[in-house]
C-alpha positions as CSV (number, residue, x, y, z in Angstrom):
1,M,61.0,16.1,17.5
2,R,61.2,12.9,19.5
3,G,58.4,10.4,20.5
4,R,57.7,8.9,23.9
5,E,60.0,6.0,23.2
6,G,62.7,8.3,21.8
7,G,61.8,7.7,18.2
8,S,61.2,10.2,15.5
9,F,57.6,11.5,15.0
10,A,58.3,11.4,11.2
11,R,57.9,7.6,11.2
12,A,56.0,7.1,14.4
13,L,52.6,5.3,14.5
14,E,49.9,7.2,16.2
15,Y,47.3,5.2,18.1
16,T,44.7,5.7,20.9
17,V,44.8,3.7,24.1
18,S,41.6,3.0,26.0
19,H,42.0,2.3,29.7
20,L,39.2,0.2,31.1
21,V,38.1,-0.9,34.6
22,M,35.7,-3.4,36.1
23,H,34.6,-2.8,39.8
24,N,32.4,-5.9,40.3
25,P,32.6,-9.5,39.1
26,P,30.3,-10.5,36.3
27,A,27.1,-12.3,37.4
28,M,27.7,-15.1,34.9
29,R,30.5,-17.6,35.4
30,A,32.9,-18.3,32.5
31,P,31.6,-20.9,30.0
32,A,33.4,-24.1,29.3
33,M,36.1,-23.8,26.7
34,P,35.2,-25.2,23.2
35,S,36.0,-28.8,22.3
36,G,39.7,-29.4,21.9
37,A,40.6,-26.3,23.9
38,T,42.3,-26.5,27.3
39,L,44.0,-24.0,29.6
40,L,47.5,-24.3,31.0
41,C,48.1,-22.0,34.0
42,S,51.6,-21.0,35.2
43,N,52.3,-18.9,38.2
44,A,55.3,-16.7,38.9
45,P,58.2,-17.4,39.4
46,S,57.8,-20.6,37.3
47,I,57.0,-18.7,34.0
48,P,59.9,-19.1,31.5
49,P,60.7,-15.8,29.9
50,W,61.4,-17.3,26.5
51,Y,57.9,-19.0,26.5
52,F,56.1,-15.7,27.3
53,R,58.2,-13.9,24.6
54,A,57.2,-16.5,22.0
55,L,53.5,-16.2,22.8
56,Y,53.8,-12.4,22.8
57,R,55.5,-12.4,19.4
58,E,53.0,-14.7,17.8
59,V,49.8,-13.1,19.2
60,G,51.1,-9.5,18.8
61,R,52.8,-9.7,15.4
62,A,49.8,-8.2,13.6
63,H,49.2,-5.6,16.3
64,E,52.6,-3.8,16.8
65,W,53.4,-5.6,20.1
66,T,57.0,-4.8,20.3
67,D,57.7,-3.7,23.9
68,W,59.0,-7.1,25.1
69,L,60.8,-7.8,21.9
70,R,62.9,-4.6,22.4
71,R,63.8,-5.2,26.1
72,S,66.5,-7.3,27.6
73,D,66.1,-10.8,28.8
74,A,66.8,-9.6,32.4
75,E,64.0,-7.0,32.2
76,L,61.7,-9.7,30.7
77,E,62.5,-12.2,33.4
78,S,61.8,-9.6,36.2
79,F,58.5,-8.8,34.5
80,V,57.2,-12.4,34.1
81,T,58.4,-13.6,37.5
82,A,57.0,-10.6,39.5
83,P,54.8,-11.7,42.5
84,G,51.2,-12.1,41.6
85,T,51.7,-12.9,37.9
86,I,49.7,-15.6,36.2
87,L,50.2,-16.7,32.6
88,T,47.4,-18.9,31.2
89,T,47.9,-20.4,27.8
90,L,45.1,-21.5,25.5
91,L,45.9,-24.8,23.9
92,L,43.9,-26.0,21.0
93,D,44.4,-29.6,20.1
94,G,47.6,-29.4,22.1
95,A,49.2,-26.4,20.5
96,P,49.4,-22.8,21.9
97,R,46.7,-20.6,20.3
98,G,46.4,-17.7,22.7
99,F,47.1,-16.5,26.2
100,Y,46.4,-14.1,28.9
101,M,48.6,-12.6,31.6
102,L,47.2,-11.3,34.9
103,R,48.9,-9.5,37.8
104,C,47.0,-9.5,41.0
105,E,48.2,-7.1,43.8
106,Q,45.8,-7.1,46.8
107,A,42.7,-5.0,45.9
108,S,43.8,-4.4,42.3
109,A,44.5,-6.6,39.3
110,E,45.5,-6.0,35.8
111,L,44.9,-8.0,32.7
112,L,48.3,-7.3,31.3
113,Y,48.0,-9.2,28.0
114,F,45.2,-11.1,26.2
115,G,45.1,-12.4,22.7
116,L,44.8,-15.2,20.2
117,T,47.2,-16.4,17.4
118,P,46.1,-15.4,13.9
119,D,45.0,-19.0,13.1
120,A,42.8,-19.0,16.2
121,L,40.8,-15.9,15.3
122,G,37.2,-16.5,14.2
123,R,36.9,-19.8,16.1
124,Q,34.8,-18.5,19.0
125,L,37.7,-18.7,21.5
126,G,38.2,-15.1,22.5
127,G,35.0,-14.7,24.5
128,P,35.4,-17.8,26.6
129,L,39.1,-17.1,27.2
130,L,38.4,-13.5,28.3
131,R,35.6,-14.6,30.6
132,H,38.0,-17.2,32.1
133,A,40.6,-14.5,32.7
134,V,38.0,-12.2,34.3
135,Q,36.8,-15.0,36.5
136,A,40.4,-16.0,37.5
137,A,41.1,-12.4,38.6
138,W,37.9,-12.1,40.7
139,E,38.8,-15.3,42.6
140,E,41.0,-13.0,44.7
141,P,38.6,-12.1,47.6
142,R,40.1,-8.7,48.2
143,L,39.9,-7.5,44.6
144,Q,38.1,-4.2,44.1
145,A,39.1,-3.3,40.6
146,L,40.3,-5.2,37.5
147,H,42.1,-3.0,34.9
148,V,42.9,-3.6,31.2
149,N,43.9,-1.4,28.3
150,T,43.6,-1.9,24.6
151,N,44.5,0.3,21.6
152,T,43.6,1.0,18.1
153,L,46.5,-1.2,16.9
154,D,45.0,-4.2,18.6
155,H,42.3,-6.4,16.9
156,P,39.2,-4.3,16.0
157,N,37.1,-6.5,18.2
158,A,39.2,-6.0,21.3
159,L,37.4,-3.0,22.8
160,P,33.9,-4.3,22.1
161,L,34.8,-7.7,23.6
162,Y,36.2,-6.0,26.8
163,K,33.0,-3.9,27.1
164,S,30.8,-7.0,26.5
165,V,32.1,-8.7,29.7
166,G,31.6,-5.6,31.9
167,F,34.7,-3.4,31.5
168,K,34.0,0.4,31.3
169,V,36.3,2.9,29.7
170,E,38.0,5.0,32.3
171,R,40.1,7.3,30.1
172,V,41.5,7.5,26.6
173,E,44.9,8.9,25.5
174,R,46.7,9.4,22.2
175,C,50.2,7.8,21.9
176,W,53.0,7.4,19.4
177,R,55.5,4.6,18.9
178,D,58.1,3.4,16.4
179,P,56.7,0.8,14.0
180,Q,57.9,-2.8,14.0
181,S,61.2,-3.5,12.5
182,E,61.5,-6.3,10.0
183,S,63.2,-8.5,12.6
184,E,60.2,-8.0,15.0
185,K,57.6,-9.2,12.4
């Protein structure tokens, strides 16, 4: 029996994906980032694929983020340089400690990725960074819906955090994937 990505169910990880949506901007503006934290914004097509992959690997290592580690450089370049793509890096004392990636397409936007490096967890950075991402998306005047998804392999606070800023669960689905290989850890 084969999984969605062609892997064997015998060793596949089962997880649940929650798809969330926000139809109106939050009433409150994003707070200032904590002391020592700054945000660096890059717009497509100037996003270096290697830079995104490095952030993706570091943030996603503990959460089975493997999709962009398993795809070709050409596929990754096409993804990060797609029109409407924004990559914002959280710098703490000058070093990357998290990021979010948005893709805005007219009336709809998606928060494609959001996360912190393991050493940034518990430092009160996630809430302000997420609020900044939401505010950045809603700066598009034609936006009618902001989408995000999270899953049970992500940090346990991810779903409650998304709900706390106004996202609502739209649907839930069960999925399977091959676990990380040693080279992906």
